[in-house]
N, C-alpha and C positions, 0 to 999 in steps of 0.2 A: 488580317486578323491579328490582334495584339498577341505578343508572346508571353504576356503576363499570366501567372498561374490563376486559373479560375477557382472560385470557391462557391459553396452552396449555402443559400439562405433558406431556412425552413420556416414555414408557416402552417397553421392548421388548415387542413382541407376544408372546403365549404361544408358547413354543417357539423364539423367535428369540434369536440371539446373534451376536457378531462374533469372528472369529478374526483377530488382528492379526499381521501379518508385518513383515519389514523392507522398507525402501525405499518406505515410504508405501503399502503394499498391505494390504488387509483383504478378508475374505470374509464375506458375510452368509449366515448359516444360518437356516433350512433351505433358503432360496431358492437357495443356491450362487451368489450374485451377487458378482462380483469388483469391488472398488473399488480404483482405483489413483491414483497421483499425489496422494495425500492430503497435505494440509498438517499442520503440527503442531497447529493449533487443531482441525482436523477429527479427527485421531487422538485428541486429548483428549476430544472429544465422544463418540467411540465407546467409550473407556475408561469415561467417566462413565455412559453408557447401560448398559454391561455391569454397572456397580455399582448402578444404581438410577435413579429418575426425575430428569429434568433440565428446566429451563426455559431457553428460548432467547430472547434479546431480538431480535426481528425487526428487520432492517436494520442491526444493530450490526456484523455481519461477513458479507459476502456469501458468503464461502467456506462458513461454517457454515450459512447459509440454503440454499445450494445442496445441501449434504450432507443436510440434513433433508429436502429435497424428494426427493432420490434414495432415502432410506430409506423415506419414505412410499410412494413409487412401487413399492418392492420389497415392500410389505406388512409391513415389519419393525417399524413403530412403532404403538403405541396412543397416542391423544391424549385427554387430559382437559382439558376447558375449565373454568376456575375463575375466581372473583372473590375476590381475596385468598386466604384459606385455605379458602374455601367451594367445594367441588367441586360442579359443576352436572351435567355429563354426560361420558361417555367414548365414543369411537369405538373399537371392538375389531375389527380387520380379521381376516378369515379367508382373504382372497386380496387380490391387488393391486387398488388403485383404478384405474378406467379413465382418469382425468384427474388433473391436479394440483389441489390444494386451492384452491378459489376464494377470492377476497377477498369481503367482504360486498357490495361494489359490483357484483359480477358476477351477482347473483341478483335477479330482479324480485320484486314482491309477489304476482304472480298465480299462486300455488302452493297446493297443498293436501296434506294427509297422504295418502300412498298407501293405497289400499284393501287392499293386501297386507301392510301393516305390522301386526304383531300384538304387543301389549304384554302381558307376563306376568311372573310372579315366578320366579326361578331362584336357588336357594341364597341366599335372602335379599336378592337384588338385583332391581330392576325392569328388565327388558330389553325393548327394541323390536327385533323381528326382522322381516326382509323377505326372502323367498326370491329376489328380484331384486337384492338389495343385495350389496355386497362386505364389509359390516361390520355388527355389531350395535351398538346404542346402549344403553349402560348409563345409567340415569337415577338420579342421586344426590339431586337436589333436586326436591321435589314441584311446585314452580312450573314446572318444565320441562314437565310433563304438561299443565298448563293452556295454556301457550304453544303446544305442539305441537297441541293440540286446536283452537286458535283460528287456525290458519294460514289465510290468505286474507282475514282481516279488514282493514279500511282504517284501523284505529286506528294512531297513531304507535307506532313500535317503538324500544325501547331498543337500546343497542349489543349487549347480551347476546342479545336476541331476533333481531337481525340476524345475529349469528354463528351462532346455532342454525339459523336459516332457511337460511343458506348451506350449513351442514354437512349438514342433512337433505336438501337438494336434491342436494348432491354425492354423498351416500351412497345416493340412490334412495329414501329414506323419504319424501321430498316430491317431488311431480311437478307439472307444469303443470296448472292447474285444467281439469278436464274431459277431459284426454287419455286417461286409462285407460278412461273411459266411451265415448269416441268411436272407439277403435281396437279391431277385432275380437279380436285375440289377448288383450289385457288384459281386455276385457269378458267374453269367453267363459269364462275360467278363474275359478272361485270361489276366494276367498282361502284357504279351508280346504283346497281340493284342491291348489293349488299348494304351500302350506306342507307338506302331507303328502307330496307328491311329492318335494320337495327333501330333506326330513328322512329319508325312507325309502330313498333311493338313495345310492350312493357319489358323492362330489363334494367340494366345498370344505370341508364340515364333517367329513368322515369319511376324509380321506386317510391318517390315521395309524392308523385302525381301533381307537383306544383305547376308544371307547364306541360301536362300531358292529359289528353282526354277532353271531356266537356267542361272546360274551364270558363267558358263565356268571356274570353280575354278581351273581346272587342266592346263589351258592354260599357257604355259611358263615353266611348271614343268614336265609334262608328254606329250607324243605324243598321239593323238587320236587312238582309236582301229580301225583297218581296218574293212570295211563292210563285207569282206569275211573272214571267219575263215580259218585256215590252212586246206589244203585238206588232207583227209585221204588217206593213200596208198592203193593199190589194184586196180584191174580192175573195172571200173565203169559199172553199168548197165544202158543203155540208156532207157529213158522213152518216150513212144509215146506222141505226142502233139495233143490235140484236135483242131478241126477247130472252132475257135471262131466266125467266120462269120456265120457258120451254127448254132451255139448255140445261137446267138443273135436272130435268128428267130424261131428256133425249140425248144429251151429249155422251160421248164415249166415257166409260169409267176411268178413274185415275190410274188404276193398275194397268189397264190396257195401254193408256197413253204413255205412261212411263216406260213400259216394255217395248212399245212400237217406235219410240222416239229414235231418230237417226239423223245424221247429217246428209242432206240432199244436195248434190252438186250438178245435177242434170235436170233441166227444166223444159217445159213444153211451151214454146213461144206461140204456137198456133192457138193455144187456149190460155192466154195470160190470166193472171190474177185479176179479179174484178174490184171495182170501187167498193161494193158491198162487203167483199171478203177482207179487203184492207181495213175498211171501217170496223168490221167485227173484231179483227185481230187487235187493232189499236184500242178499241173500247174495252175488250176483255183483259188486256194486259196493262194498259197505261193511262186510262182516263183518270181524271181527278174526281173522286166520288164526293168529297166534301172538304171543307177547310175550317179548322178550328183556330180561333184567334185568341192569343194570350197577350197580356200587357197592352190592351187596346188603347190605353190613354197616352201612349208614347207617340211621337211623330210618325214613326213607321212601326206598326204593330208586328209582333211575331206571329207568323202564319204557319200552321202545321196542317198540311194537306193529308188526305188519305187516298191511296191508290191500291190497285189489286196486289201489287208486290210489296214486300216490306222495305222499310228504309230507316236507317239509324236516326233516332230522335224525331222521326216523322218529318224530316226536312225535305226529302224528295228533290234533290238537285238535278236529276236527270231529265233531259229533253230528247225527243225523237224527231229526226229529220228524214222523211221518206224522199229518196231520190228515185224518181220513176222514169224508166226507159220505155216500158210497154205495160199498160194495164187497161183493162176494159172500163171505160168511163172516166179516165183521168188523163189529161194531157201530159206529155213528158215534161219533166222539170224537177227542181228541188223545192220541197215544201217543208213547213214546220207543222208538226202535229200540236194543235192547241188543245191540250188535254182538258181545259176548263170548258170550252165550248164544243168540243168534239168536232173540230173542223180541220181541214188542211189550209194553211195560209201560204201563198206563193213566196218563195225566197229568191230564187235565181232561175234563169232559163237553163234548160237541159244542155244547150250547146254552148254555154259560157265556158271559157277556158278553165276557170276554177272548178266548176262542177265536173268537167271532163277529167281533170287531174284527180279529183276526189273519187270519181267513179271507176276509172279504168283499172286500178290495181285489184279490184274485186274479182276480176276475171281469172286471176292467178290461181285461185282455189276451186274454180269451177271446171266442169268437164269440157274438154276441147276448146278452152279459152273463151267460152261464151260469156256474154255480159249478163248481169242480173236483170230480172224483170223489175224488181224493186230492191233497192239497197236502203235499209234502215240505218242511218247514221245516229249513233248514240252519243249525245253530248252531255256535258256537265256544266252547271253554273256553280263553280267551286265556292263562291262567296256564301251560298246558302248554308253550307256545312262548315266552312272555315270561320265564320263568325262565332260559332260555338265551340269548335274543337281545335286543339293544338296538336301538332306533330302527326297525328294519325289520319287527318281528313282525306288525303288523297288515297291512302290505302283503303279507307272505307268506301270511297267513290268506286274504286275498282271492284270491291266486293258487291256493291250495288249493281254494277254492270253485269257481274256474273248472275245475280239473282234475277235481273230483268231478262237476261239472255235465256235462262232456263225457262222463265215464264213464256217467253216468245216461242221457244222450242216446243213446249208441251201444248200450248194453245194451237200453234200451227199444225201439230200432229193431229190433235183432236178435230181440226177443221178440214183435214185432208190436204193441207198445203205442205210444201217442202221448204225447209229452211236450213241455213248453215251459218254458224258464227264465224267471224274472222278475227284473227288476233292482231290486226294492225289497222291503221288508218292514217290519213294525211291531215294532220291537224293544221298545217299551214294553209292547205287548200281549203279546209273548212273555214278558217278565219277569213280568207279572201272571198269565199262565196257568200258568207253571212255578213261580212263587214264588222265583225265583233272581235275585240282584243281577246286573245286566248286566255289571258288572266281572268277575264270575265266569263267566258264560255269557251269550251274546247272539246274537241273530238276525243272520246275515250273508248269507243267500241263501234262495232258494226255487225249487221245481221242481214243476210240475203234471204229474201222470201219470194215465192212464186208458185206456179202450178208445176208439180213435179212431172217429169217425163214418165211414161208408163214403165220404162225399164227400171226406174228408181223405186 
């Protein structure tokens, strides 16, 4: 890395600008921060920033230095560190920094790259993101990557490396060595979990809703995904339909079902679940009751189904795949529940390696390592919801899994069946068994159901 002294180029942060008034007053937007008693040099800096990037000679004018610090504190400035004309990296704020920018002398050598910092490419730019930071770091020079990866080494550091070290520590992308491992909150969160949490919730990055929520970003570029997936070939197995009129009067009351619900891990294989029971469970929980079509004049209309459980935007991206080991009236195998026709469609043989891989781990949560009578694999067709929503769709899918799981729990309880949700699944085995790319359809949950043992 060059030994030349780095300097900082300041630009307005995305969305920021200054409204200049009379009497030395200005307002920082969108923060709505009022600046008053501004001197002529300070007003000149604001006008220049409104027009484009500027470089400030630190120490040349204390009033200008003070203004720059106030603008950084307001989150109004992006900072690009350069050597000559060579851009090295930029700090892009999305909220106010907690402290003033430190000098290189304020940061010790005993730091390391945060375990929560993720480096990826976005729109042709390499970006370092950290959900605990107040800014992203855009990396313009490849040497910056090697320097960031070598934090904590005892080798002599150039002036550029020292400036980078202080900026990474200031921004939270670098932390005291060992601290994140030693403290429970930072050690208990996985980097992918925290990154996913922050990106799928409203906060610093989504306050303007421009790329968050139901933006319908794919409109005009891609057609919506149909409500009904392609039908699996093979002879379907018709499922009996329960009499809902009788159930409305004869079924267990909701209060009793909610209070009696429990996770059942021990099942009676001598009296397995029947085809009629499986059909009733699926009918009551997941059948497609109707489909409403909007924008019917387009090549692929938008289809909004209705099912017994709620779904954001009425998009219903979830599918159920019963994997049957033992059930009265159903041959062992993996099936797809066609919620439109209320039938089971064969997908793969029970003894296929992929189904065995998908099925075997279910025994880990059952009594004495027994295998499920039926494993309901919950899958999602993400395109159903990702066509409409940005950033949050996978989080919504997981919420839908919870909603469907509770519906299965309560209905199974009302029917006298036993059930238990499982917090894991083999999405690779699911893809192999179904022959579908996981970007198109993937395993997102599972639920074991069967006849409970008397001791349960």
